[in-house]
C-alpha positions as CSV (number, residue, x, y, z in Angstrom):
1,M,-45.9,6.0,19.9
2,S,-42.9,6.6,17.5
3,D,-41.4,9.7,19.0
4,T,-37.7,10.5,18.9
5,N,-37.2,9.3,22.5
6,S,-38.2,5.7,21.6
7,K,-35.7,5.3,18.8
8,P,-32.6,3.3,19.6
9,T,-29.1,4.9,19.2
10,L,-27.8,4.0,15.7
11,P,-24.8,1.6,15.8
12,D,-21.4,2.2,14.4
13,R,-21.9,-0.3,11.6
14,L,-25.2,-1.4,10.0
15,A,-26.1,-3.4,6.9
16,G,-29.3,-3.6,5.0
17,N,-28.8,-7.1,3.7
18,P,-30.5,-9.6,6.0
19,R,-27.7,-12.2,5.3
20,S,-25.1,-9.9,6.8
21,P,-23.9,-10.3,10.4
22,H,-24.3,-6.5,10.8
23,H,-28.0,-6.5,9.9
24,L,-30.1,-5.6,13.0
25,E,-33.8,-5.5,12.2
26,E,-34.9,-3.2,15.1
27,F,-33.1,-0.3,13.5
28,F,-35.1,-0.6,10.2
29,E,-38.4,0.1,12.0
30,H,-37.6,3.7,11.5
31,Q,-36.2,5.4,8.4
32,I,-32.5,6.0,8.4
33,G,-30.6,8.6,6.5
34,I,-26.9,8.5,5.5
35,R,-24.6,11.4,4.6
36,L,-21.2,10.8,3.0
37,N,-19.0,13.9,2.9
38,G,-21.9,16.1,3.5
39,K,-24.1,14.7,0.7
40,E,-27.1,12.6,1.4
41,R,-27.0,9.1,-0.2
42,K,-30.2,7.0,-0.8
43,D,-28.4,3.9,-2.2
44,V,-26.3,2.9,0.8
45,D,-26.5,-0.8,1.7
46,E,-23.9,-0.9,4.5
47,Y,-22.0,1.7,6.5
48,C,-19.3,2.1,9.2
49,I,-18.9,5.4,10.9
50,S,-15.6,4.7,12.7
51,E,-13.8,3.4,9.6
52,G,-15.4,6.1,7.4
53,W,-16.9,4.0,4.5
54,V,-20.2,3.1,2.9
55,K,-21.0,0.3,0.5
56,I,-23.4,0.7,-2.4
57,A,-24.6,-1.9,-4.9
58,S,-23.1,-1.8,-8.4
59,P,-25.7,-0.9,-11.0
60,R,-24.9,-3.9,-13.3
61,A,-22.2,-6.2,-12.0
62,L,-23.3,-9.4,-10.2
63,D,-21.2,-11.8,-8.2
64,R,-21.3,-15.6,-8.8
65,R,-24.3,-16.0,-6.5
66,G,-26.4,-13.4,-8.4
67,Q,-26.1,-10.7,-5.8
68,P,-25.0,-7.2,-6.8
69,M,-21.3,-6.4,-6.4
70,M,-20.6,-3.8,-3.7
71,I,-18.6,-0.6,-4.2
72,T,-16.9,0.9,-1.2
73,L,-16.8,4.7,-0.9
74,K,-14.7,6.4,1.7
75,G,-15.2,9.7,3.5
76,T,-17.0,11.2,6.5
77,V,-20.1,9.2,7.3
78,E,-23.1,10.4,9.3
79,A,-26.1,8.3,10.2
80,Y,-29.4,9.8,11.4
81,Y,-33.1,9.2,11.7
82,L,-35.4,10.9,9.2
């Protein structure tokens, strides 16, 4: 039942964190790939295609709530289903 015709169109902005207002659960039923400047990234937490950025979690730094600090990387963003 999971063919390419049943997959919804990916949004312009999507976040992996369930606390984010840009988190939409129906898109995470399928695996999503992200390319930044032509290189595939596996560590993306949030992306915006129109503004051209992705956010990744910092490896060590935490904010005051214990969540990882986010690093913004800019460039050409492509989102696709795997």
